[in-house]
C-alpha positions as CSV (number, residue, x, y, z in Angstrom):
1,L,102.8,53.4,137.0
2,L,104.2,50.8,139.5
3,A,100.8,49.1,139.8
4,R,101.1,48.0,135.8
5,F,104.2,45.9,136.2
6,D,105.1,43.0,138.1
7,P,107.1,43.1,141.2
8,M,108.9,39.8,140.5
9,R,109.6,40.5,136.9
10,L,110.9,43.6,137.7
11,R,113.7,41.9,140.2
12,S,114.9,39.5,137.6
13,E,115.2,42.4,135.1
14,F,116.6,44.7,137.1
15,H,119.7,42.3,137.9
16,T,120.3,42.0,134.2
17,L,120.1,45.6,133.4
18,Y,122.5,46.2,136.6
19,L,125.2,44.1,135.0
20,Q,124.8,45.3,131.3
21,R,125.4,48.7,132.9
22,M,128.3,47.9,135.1
23,Y,129.6,46.0,132.1
24,Y,129.4,48.8,129.5
25,Q,130.5,51.6,132.0
26,A,133.8,49.4,132.8
27,K,134.6,49.2,128.9
28,H,133.8,53.0,128.8
29,D,136.2,53.9,131.7
30,K,138.8,51.8,130.0
31,S,138.8,54.2,126.7
32,A,138.6,57.2,129.3
33,T,142.0,56.2,130.9
34,V,143.8,55.8,127.5
35,K,143.3,59.4,126.9
36,H,143.9,60.5,129.9
37,E,147.1,58.4,130.5
38,E,148.9,61.0,127.6
39,E,148.0,64.0,129.6
40,E,149.4,62.2,132.8
41,V,150.5,64.9,135.6
42,T,153.1,63.8,138.0
43,A,152.5,64.6,141.9
44,P,154.7,67.2,143.5
45,E,157.4,66.2,145.6
46,I,159.3,68.0,148.3
47,N,162.8,68.4,148.2
48,P,164.9,66.6,150.9
49,H,165.8,70.2,152.3
50,S,162.1,71.1,153.0
51,R,161.7,67.5,154.6
52,T,164.4,68.2,156.9
53,M,163.0,71.3,157.7
54,A,159.6,70.2,158.4
55,A,160.9,67.2,160.6
56,K,163.1,70.0,162.5
57,V,160.0,71.8,163.1
58,V,157.6,68.7,164.1
59,E,160.5,67.6,166.7
60,R,160.7,71.2,168.2
61,E,157.0,71.3,168.5
62,K,156.8,67.7,170.4
63,V,159.4,68.8,172.6
64,A,157.6,72.1,173.5
65,S,154.5,70.1,173.9
66,Q,155.8,68.3,177.1
67,K,153.8,65.2,176.4
68,P,154.7,62.2,174.2
69,I,153.2,63.1,170.7
70,Q,152.7,59.8,168.8
71,S,150.8,61.0,165.7
72,H,150.2,63.8,163.4
73,A,146.8,64.3,164.8
74,E,148.0,64.3,168.1
75,L,150.2,67.3,167.3
76,M,148.0,69.1,165.1
77,M,145.2,69.0,168.3
78,W,148.3,70.4,170.5
79,R,148.5,72.8,167.7
80,Y,144.8,73.8,167.9
81,S,144.8,73.7,171.9
82,R,147.7,76.2,171.8
83,M,146.2,78.7,169.4
84,E,143.0,78.6,171.4
85,A,145.1,79.5,174.6
86,K,146.7,82.4,172.7
87,K,143.3,83.5,171.2
88,E,141.8,83.3,174.8
89,E,144.8,85.3,176.4
90,R,144.5,87.8,173.7
91,R,140.7,88.2,174.3
92,A,141.0,88.8,178.2
93,K,144.1,91.6,177.4
94,A,141.9,93.2,175.2
95,K,139.1,93.3,177.6
96,S,141.4,94.6,180.8
97,E,142.8,97.1,178.4
98,E,139.5,98.2,177.3
99,V,138.3,98.8,180.8
100,S,141.8,100.2,182.2
101,G,141.8,103.3,180.2
102,C,138.2,104.2,181.8
103,T,138.1,107.3,183.7
104,F,134.4,107.3,184.0
105,R,133.6,106.9,187.7
106,P,130.1,107.9,188.1
107,K,128.4,109.4,191.7
108,T,125.7,107.3,192.4
109,L,123.2,108.1,195.0
110,Q,122.3,105.5,198.0
111,S,119.3,103.7,197.5
112,P,116.1,105.6,199.2
113,R,115.7,102.6,201.8
114,D,119.6,103.2,202.7
115,L,118.6,107.0,203.1
116,H,115.7,106.4,205.2
117,T,116.6,107.4,208.7
118,E,114.4,106.9,212.3
119,I,112.6,109.7,213.3
120,K,112.1,109.7,216.9
121,T,108.3,110.9,217.8
122,P,106.7,111.0,221.2
123,A,104.3,108.1,222.0
124,G,100.6,108.5,221.3
125,T,101.3,110.7,218.0
126,T,99.1,109.7,214.9
127,R,100.0,108.3,211.7
128,G,99.8,111.6,210.0
129,Q,102.2,113.7,212.3
130,V,104.5,110.5,212.0
131,L,104.5,111.2,208.0
132,Y,104.5,114.5,208.2
133,A,107.6,114.8,210.4
134,R,109.4,112.4,208.0
135,G,108.6,114.5,204.9
136,V,110.3,117.7,206.8
137,A,113.3,115.7,207.8
138,E,113.1,114.2,204.0
139,R,113.4,118.0,202.4
140,E,115.7,119.0,204.7
141,R,118.1,116.3,203.8
142,K,117.4,116.9,200.1
143,V,117.9,120.7,200.5
144,A,121.3,120.0,202.1
145,L,122.0,117.8,199.6
146,A,121.3,120.2,196.9
147,H,123.7,122.8,198.7
148,E,126.4,120.4,199.0
149,D,126.2,119.4,195.4
150,H,126.1,122.7,194.4
151,V,128.9,124.0,196.2
152,A,130.9,120.7,195.0
153,R,129.8,121.7,191.4
154,S,131.3,125.3,191.5
155,Y,134.3,124.2,193.4
156,A,135.0,121.5,190.6
157,E,134.5,124.3,187.9
158,V,136.8,126.6,189.4
159,R,139.3,123.8,189.8
160,K,139.8,123.1,186.6
161,C,139.6,126.9,185.3
162,T,142.6,127.9,183.8
163,F,141.8,131.2,182.4
164,R,143.2,134.1,185.0
165,P,142.0,137.5,183.5
166,N,143.9,140.7,184.3
167,V,141.2,142.5,186.0
168,S,143.8,145.7,187.3
169,V,143.6,147.0,183.7
170,S,140.0,146.6,183.0
171,E,139.2,148.0,186.3
172,R,140.8,151.7,185.8
173,S,139.5,151.9,182.4
174,F,135.9,151.2,183.7
175,H,136.1,153.9,186.6
176,R,137.2,156.3,183.8
177,T,134.3,155.7,181.6
178,H,131.6,155.8,184.4
179,D,133.1,158.1,186.8
180,P,131.0,161.6,186.4
181,A,134.1,163.6,188.0
182,S,136.7,163.0,185.1
183,T,134.0,164.0,182.5
């Protein structure tokens, strides 16, 4: 489509078309503003009391910032930084409160590298004998740990137990029913 038109001719006609459009558009806008003048809305005004309250707040914040604030933008930036600092403080407080109520204290085992003990073997022993001795020592250590864990668990169960049955009453009734001499 553009190949059919001469670019020089388009440029010269474009200028006149542009001027005509601006002329008629300005004419149309004038008639539209006449219609809108009838519906004119007044801008809201702040009463003097509100202005003095706002001025007092601005002055109070300028004093609280402890640095000279020259423009409204600087005041808004100071308010924003203060708000961000409060948010960060709340986040830190929430994180510390989340962890402070935690009573979970897991019992973790040491790593196998830490538990490894050197086994003294006499000189001249084979690698197989050293490994066997290490295996026996490891099995004994595991049995001792399992026994210690079992004792600790049973102690913890009994310590937390609040049930104290009266066995003296049950003992008499048991002997009455199972004693062959009483029947």
